[in-house]
N, C-alpha and C positions, 0 to 999 in steps of 0.2 A: 733879793729885789733887783739887783743889777742884771742877773741872768734873765729874769722875766721881762725886763724892759727890752733887752735885745731881741727876745722872741717876738715881742709886739712890733718892733720896728721891722722885722722880717716879714711879718704878716701884712703890714701896710705897704711894703715896697712895690708889689705888683700893681696895687691900686694907684699909687703915685705915678708909676710909669704910664698907665693907661690914661690918666688925666692929662699928661703932657704930650701924648701922641699927636702927630700932625697928619691931617688928611690932605693928600696931594692929588690934584686933578691936573692931568697933562695929556699930551698927545705924542705918540711916536710917529714921526714923519721922516722916513728913511728909505732910500732906494736900496733894495736887496737884490743882488745878482745871484744866479744859480747856474751851475754847470749841468748841461743836459747831454746825454749820450744814449743813442738808441740805434740798433742795427735794423735794417729793413731790406726787403726785396721790392723793387718796382718793375712791373711788367708794362712796358710802354710801347705802343704800336709804332711801327716804322712806316715811312712813306705815307704819312697822313697829313693832309693840309688842314690848317686851322687848329682850334682847340679841341681837346678830346675830353669825354667824361672820365671821372675818377671814382673807382670803387675802393674804399678803404676797408680792409678786413683785419679784425682783431681775433687772434687765435685763443685757444683754451689753455688751461694750466699745464697740460701735458707737453706743450710745444715750447715752453720757456727754455732759456739757456743760450747757447752760442752757436748751435747748428742751424743756420738760416734755412736750410732745405726743408726742415720739418714744418716751417710755418705754412707751407703750401698744402699740407695734409688737411683733409676734411674741409676744403675751402672752395671758393669760386675758381681758383686756379685749376682744380680738377675738372671743372665743367666749362672751361673757356670756349669749347666748341659750341656751347648752347647760346653764347652771347652773339647776337646777330649784327653788331656794329663794333667798330674799333673802340676799345676802352683801355684806360690805364688801370692797373690793379696794384694797390700799395698795401704791403703786409709788413708792418713793423714786428719786431720780436721783443717780447717782455723778458727782462733779465730773470735769472733763476731766483726762486724764493721771494719773489715780489708779485704784487698785483699791478694792473695797468696804471701808470702815471698819465692821466688824461691831459695834464698841462703839456707834457712832453709830446704826446701824440698830436695835440692841436698844433703845437709849434712845428712839428715835422710836416704836417699837411700844408701849413703856410709856406714852408720852405720849398716843398715840392711844387706848389703853385708858382713860386718865383722862378724856379729853375726850368720848368717844363711848361708846355702849352696846355694848360688845364682849363676846361670850361667851368668857371666859378659858379654857374647856375646849375651845374650837374655833378655835384659831389655827393656820393652815396656812402653810407656807413653801415657796416654789418659786422657781427661777431658772434661767437658761440661760447657757451658756458662762461668761464671767466671773461672771455672776450665779449660775450653778450652783456655782462655787467658793465664792462668798459664802454660798450656801445651806448647803453642807456645813460651812463654817467656823462659821457662826452656830449651826447645829444642834449642832455639837460643843461649842461654848461654853455654850449654853443649852438642853440637851435637855429641860429641865423646862417650857419655854414652848410647845412645838409638839405638836399632836395628830397631824400627819402632815407628812412632808418629801418633796419631789419635786425631784430634780436632773436637769437636761437638758444633755447634751454638756458636762459639767463637767470642767475640769482638777482634779487632786488634788495634794496635797503631803505631805511627810513628817510634818508635824505631825498631820495627820488620821490617818495610819497609827499614829503613836505614841500617839494617844488614841482608838483604835478602840473601846474599851469605852464611850466616851461615847454611842455610837449604839445600844447594846444594847437599849434599851427603846422605841425610836422606830419608828413605822410609816413605812416608807421605800420609795420606788420610784426607780429609777435608769434613765434613758433615754439612748440614744446611737445615733448613726448608724453603721452598719457600714462606710461609705465615707468617714467624716469624716477629712479631711486637714488640718484646722485644730487640733482637739483629738483626738488619735488615740483610737480605741475601746479601746486597751489601758488607758487611764486608767480606764474603767468596769470592764473585766474584772478588773484587778488590785485595784481598790478593793473590788469585790464579793467577790473571793476572800478578802480580809482581813476583810470585814464579815460574811460568812455564818456563820462559826463562832460569833460573838457575837450575831448577830441573824438567826436562820434564817427569819424571816418577811419579811425584806427581799427585794425583787424587782428583777431586772435585765431590761430589755427592750432588745434591739438591733433597730433597723429596718434590715434588710440593704441596702436600696437608698437610704438617706438619707445625704447628706453632712453638713455641719455644721448644716443647717437641720432637724434632728430635732425642733425645737420645734413645727413645723407638725403632724407626726404625733402628737406628745404632747398638745398643748393642744386639738386639734380632736376629741378623743375624749371624748364625754360620760361614758363610764364612769369616766374619771379623776376627774371632779368628784363623781360618785356615791360612789366609793371614798373620796375625800378627806373629803367632808362626813359620811361615816358614822363617822368616827373622832372620838373624844373623849378628852381628856386627863383621867386620873383625878386627883381633887383630893387 
């Protein structure tokens, strides 16, 4: 009988613990600091009076690492001669084996604004592939910053769809290759379908014969820069 009684006490022990559990409702209110480090190239025009427009370019996954020169590949840097007015071009570099930290990129842009004469009403954001994803993510988080946004062969995610209203007041162009087998063109189609009801001025361009390298067709078109630089953010 003594053994059975001990067994019964063990059976009731979890129940007694749950009865005496305490529900605590509270709030964490704490300032958290973070260390940020990112390398970048800034092409800034010389001998220009006044503030200049800023084009922010986010590269793809193949240009991650520590060699800053590679961030200029497949980018507006290649086609600077097509840009008809003095502009600054900012290209940060994403560290190896990571994706874009858009908080850090945002803080970098703010720092560049403080250090250089940048026209706050003419900041433009573009990126390709992984950088296209970073472009859409940063534009979603800070639509107030950008006068125009251009994504190229960009992956999309559920957070963007859940926050589609964030894009409603942005000047936007979306580019994708119709034969892209790395980031399928369905990413662009579906995102545009969600975007158009809230932003009817947004444009989708599919290059039917392009694979993942639709950035060549995008950035080699001088009309892209004319359109981009014609846009200003209302103060």
